[in-house]
N, C-alpha and C positions, 0 to 999 in steps of 0.2 A: 212039580215044583212052581211053586209062588214066591218071590219077595216082594211084598208092596209095603207102599208106604201111604200113611195117611197124615193128611196136613189140614190145617186149616184155612179157609178161603178168605176170610173176613178182618176183623180183628180180633181175633180169638173169642175163647168161650162159646164156638159152635156147636159143643155137644160131644166133641173129639171122646171122652171119655167114654159115652154110652158105644159108639161107633166101633173102638177099638173091644170096647167088651164083646161086642154082638160079634164083632168079626175073627178077635181071639179064638173061637170056637174052632175054627178051621185053621190054626196056624200051629206051629209046634212052640215059638217062642216070640216075645213081644220085647222090642228094644229100642228105649226111649233115647233120642239123639240128642238135645240139646234142653234149654232151659233150665231153670231151678224150682224152690218151691214157691215161686212167685205164682206158679199156674196151679191152678185145681180141677181136678175132675171128680165129676159128681154122675156115681153109679147107684140107680136103685136096684136090689136085689133083696126078691120076697118082701116087698114092703120096706126093708130096712134101708136108708139112705148111707151110703160109702163116701166120704171125700178122700181122696189122693192128690198129694202133690208131688211126689218125685217119683214113688213104686209105679211103674205103668198099671192100669186096669186090670189088664189082663191077669196081673196076680190073682184075681178073685176066680179064674178059671181053675178048675183042679187038674194039678199036673203040667201047668202052662209054665215054661221058662220065662222070666221076666229079666233083661238086662238094661243098666245104667250104664250109656256109652261116656266115653272120653268127651263128648261134648257138652254133657251135663254139668250145671256146679251144685255142689251139695253142702246142705247146710248139716253138719253132723246130729245136733241134737235134734235137729228136724227128723233127720231119718231114723235115728234111734226111735224115736217117739211114735213114727208111722208103723215101723216094723213091729213095736210093742201094739200097736192098734191091730195090726192084722194076725197076731198071734191071739188075741183076745176073740178074734173073729174064726180061729183055729184054723187059720190058713199056715200051710207047712213051709214058711220061708227059708227054712236050713236047706229044703231041697230043691226051693224052684228060684230064689233068687241071687244075682250075680251083679257083682258092681265094678267097673273099669276102674282100675287102679290108675290110670291117667287121667281121672276126672278131676277137676280142680275144686278147693274147698270154699265157699262161704264162710268168713271170719267173721268176728263179732265188729270188727272196726270197718268191714265194709258196709254192715248195718248202719254205723254210726256216720259215715261219711255219706252214704244214701240219704240219709233223713236229713241231716244238715245240708246238703247240696240243694235237695228238694225244696226246704224251708229259705235257704239264703239266697239260692241261685235267682240270677233275672229272668232265667226261661223254666217255667214248672212243666215237668214230664208226666206228671200223674204216676210216679212208680209206687210199687207197694211197699216200700221202706224195709224190702228183704234183704237187700245188701247185694242182687244180682249184678246188678249194673257195675258198681265198683270191681266186684269177683272177676267179673270177663275183664276189664280196663288191667286188672293186674294180670291176668293171665297174657293178654296182650304185650305188657310192659316188661314178660318175664321175670316178674316179682311174684308172681302166685305159688299157691301150696298145692299140690297135687294130693290126693286123699294115700297114694303109695308113698310119700315121702315119709309119711309117720310109721312105717316101716323101721326107719332110724332114727330114734327119738333124740339124739345128740345131735345130728344136724337139721332135723326140725326146730329145735330147740333156739340153735344158733340163728336160722332163717327166720324164725318167728320175732324174735327180738330186734333184728335187723330191720325187718319191713316195719316193726311196728314205731320203733325210734326214729325211722326217717318219717312215718307218717305223723307222730307227734311233734318233728320238728317243724313242719310244714303246717301244723293247725294253731289255730288263733287259741289264746289263753283260754277263750270260754267253750272251746269243743269239748265235748267227752271223751274224746280219745284220750285226754290227758288222766280218766279215771281208770284207764285200762292198764293191768300188770302182764306183762309178758308170761312170766312165773305160773299165773293162775290160770291165764288164757292156756297155756301148756297143759298143764294138768286137767283141765275139764276136754281139752280135745283126746287127748289120748284114752280118758276115763270113756268117751264115747267111741273112739276107733278099735278099742278091745271087744267092744259090742258086735263091730259090722265086720273085723277084718277076716274075718271065715268065710265073707263073701267076695272076697277080692279076688280079680281075674285081669289076665289082659285079654280085654274085652273083642278087640277087634282078632284075635286068634281065635275066641271061642265062637264067634258068629260067624267068621269064614270057616270055620271047622264045621257047623251044622251045615251051612251052604253046601258045602262040598259032599255031605252027608245026605243030602237029598231032603233036609227038613226044612219047611217052611217058615220065614221071617216075616212079622209085620212090622214094621218101623212105624215110631209114634213120635210126632213132634209136639211141642206145647205152644202155646201163643197162635199167633195165623199170620198168613202171608204179607196182610198190611201193617204187621209190626216187625217184619224182618229187618235187621240192621241195614241192610244193604237195598233191599227192593222195597221198602213200606215207606209210611208216611215219617220220615227223617224230618225231625229230630224224635219225633213222637212216636219211640219205637222200642223194641228191646234192645237187650244187646248180643243177641247172639243170631244165628242163620235159621230162622223158624220155617224156611221154605224147603221144599223136597230137596234142594243140593245140599243142604245142612244133613240131611240122612248119611251121606257118604263120609263128609268131614268130621261127623260127630261119632261115628261108629267104626271108620277103617274098612270099611266095605266099598270095593270100586263099583261105579255106577251099571258096569256091563253086568253086575248081578240081581239090578232092580228088575222086576216085572212090570210094573205100573204103580200109577198112584192114584189114590180115592182123595177128592176133595171134599171137606163137610162145609156146610152151609148153613144157616138158618133160614126159614120161610121168611125171616125179614132180617135187618139189621142192628149188631149192637155195638158199642164201643165203651170199654171202661179208659178212665185219665182224659188228659188234655189232648187237644189237637183236631183239625178239621174232618166236620162228619156230614159232607151236604143233605143226605136225607134223615136228619136227625128231625125227630117230631118234640115238641118242647109242650104241646096240649094235651086234651085228653086221651087221644089216640096211643099216644106216648106212653101215656101213665098206663094206659089197659095193656098196652103191649109188654111191659113191665112187670105190672101185677100178674098178668095172666100167664106169662112165661117165666116167673119168679128172677126177675132180671137182677139179682143181686150176686156179686162176685163170693165164687166158692172159697176164695182165698180171704179178702180182706171184708166181706160184708157191704161192699161199696155198691150203691144202684147204678144198674148201668146206663147209658144213655141209649135210647130206642129211636127207629126210624124205618123207614119202609125199606123193600129189599132195592138193592143198588147193583144193575147188571153190567154197568161199565166195571165196576171193583171184580165182579164174577170173570169176567172175560179178562182181565187183566191177571186174575188169579190163575185162571187156566192155562194162558200163555206162559207164564214166568216157571209154572211146577210142571205142566206139561201132564196135564191131568188126562187121565183115562177114564173116569168115570165119577160121579158126584154121590153124595150122601146127603140127606135133607134131613134137618132135626126140627124142631118146633112147632110142626104144620098144624097142630091141633088149638095153637094160642091166635089162629086167625081165624076160627070155627064161628066166632059172633059176631065179625063184622060183614056191614053189607057192602060193602066197596073195597077193593084192593089194591093198592099201588104200585108199581115198579119204576125206578126210574132207567130210563132207558139210553139218556142222553145228558149232556151239562149245556148250560148258557154260561159264556166266562165273556166278559167284556163286549158283547154283543156278537160273539162267535158260538155257532154250535160244535161242541166238542163230543165225538162218540167214540174215545178213547181215554182210559183212565190215565190221569197226570200225577203221578205222584211226587211231583213238587209242592211241598206244604204250602206255599206262596198262593201259587193257582188254585189246589184244591180249597183253599178256605175262602176264595172270590166265588166259586162255581156255585151256578145254583140249579137244581135239580130239573129235569124235562121229563115228566111221567105220564105213563100210560095206565089206562084205569082199567080194572075189569071186576066183573059181580063178584060178590061174596058168594057162601054156600050155605051160611046160616044153619047150618047142621054139626054136628058132633063127628069128628073124624076119629076122637080116642078110641085106640085098640084095635082099628083096623087093620087086617092082617093083608087083604088082598088090595089091588087097584081097584078093583070091579064093587068094593064094599064103598070106596069113596065119591062123594056126592059128584056129578058132572062137573060143576062150575069147579070144583076143587082139581079135577083131573084137566080140566083146561088150563087151570092156572100152571100146575106142574107141566104141561105140554110147553106153555108158552116160555117158560123158564129154560127148558132143554133147546128150544130155538134160538133163544137169545145166547146163549152160552155156547152151543151146538156139543155139547155133553150131553151123554146119559145120564139119567136119575136111576141109580142101583139099589137105592135103601132109601127107606122111607121112615122116620120115627113118628108115632101116632101117640106117645105118650111115653113118660119116664123110664116104666119098666123095660126089663129085656123083652118079654113078648109081646109088648106093643111096636112091632116092628114089620114093615114089609119090604121084603127081598123081590126085587125084580130079575127078569131073568135077561141080563144084557150081554153083549157080548164080552165085556169085562169080566163080571162075574162069571159068567160061564167057561172062560177061559182060564179063570182063577179057581175055579172048581167051587165057586161060593154060590150057585146058583141053589133052589130048594127044587 
């Protein structure tokens, strides 16, 4: 038995979708534990690109159970659209998809609040405008709506009307909140609920039952460590617990049932939205990384900010997630570079920092101290064994393992499933994931 968490080690967009897709072949169920449709996972199957925002990417594996846990916030129209897309791909969602009835809903007023706060607020966060933050805020304020609440239409209608009225009363006259009608919202949400209510379960009971039966569970997070609401670069973060600890609170599974954590990292660093980014490259090299890596958001299409790998941030992710091993993606993006840099320390007001400061004010003033290594200037695309990688490339990987203190067990050498190297490391061997 192996119950493993997959978590992003940077600012999200590390390629978790592909890693979960690869690993899910060896697991019985994939459970999403936080986030909403502000995150996108892109998977390439037989040259066809599939983008999923809510349903775990493991749904594309025949017979794998996929579960949305209580920590996820669900936009019902987005979910029904995604289910429709999966049906067109001949995925038997009726047999494989479960939705935790305690998951909260993202409602139309959340999206309006998200956009208006970002537009008029004094501090821009760089949100996707999908209403995720306001939905989590309502959850914590105990005025949220859970998807299971829609089993009682009368109570749901009353609650919806009361919450909307309160938000309209607090909004300025120019707010689009005043264009919303509670009766119309009620009808729209109930129409979508009718399409998904067959999938609703007590997700905690189901997952714990699967574990008791000896099934193997893969826990999937959205975003990344540095966007965690408690441990990330606050306030430029998401509104949920994106680190490994969120897997327990977001699914109702105790920590004693977790056997390990896989941290997903890019061979360089990217960030979407506002906030400090010490290794950001605004020159031709940064643009090259963006173009070769197709660094545009799967959810918004926004160009990602690109920079060299930050070893301080990675060591921080190792610590706060308790990482067992690493999965490295986008290695081939570096293939054409004659030299590659890795940030190994920061300079801050005359002091040298060797640990990542997640205080935004300090991080914004940090300048990176780089270590330079020779590039390999050879193609790594499609390599299936470490021995097939150029010597300089293997040296780069060895250095990353030294800097993080963690083995790299999976290396993505292209977007397709079959463009992957699995390494025989103690972690993967212990979980039965080695070839």
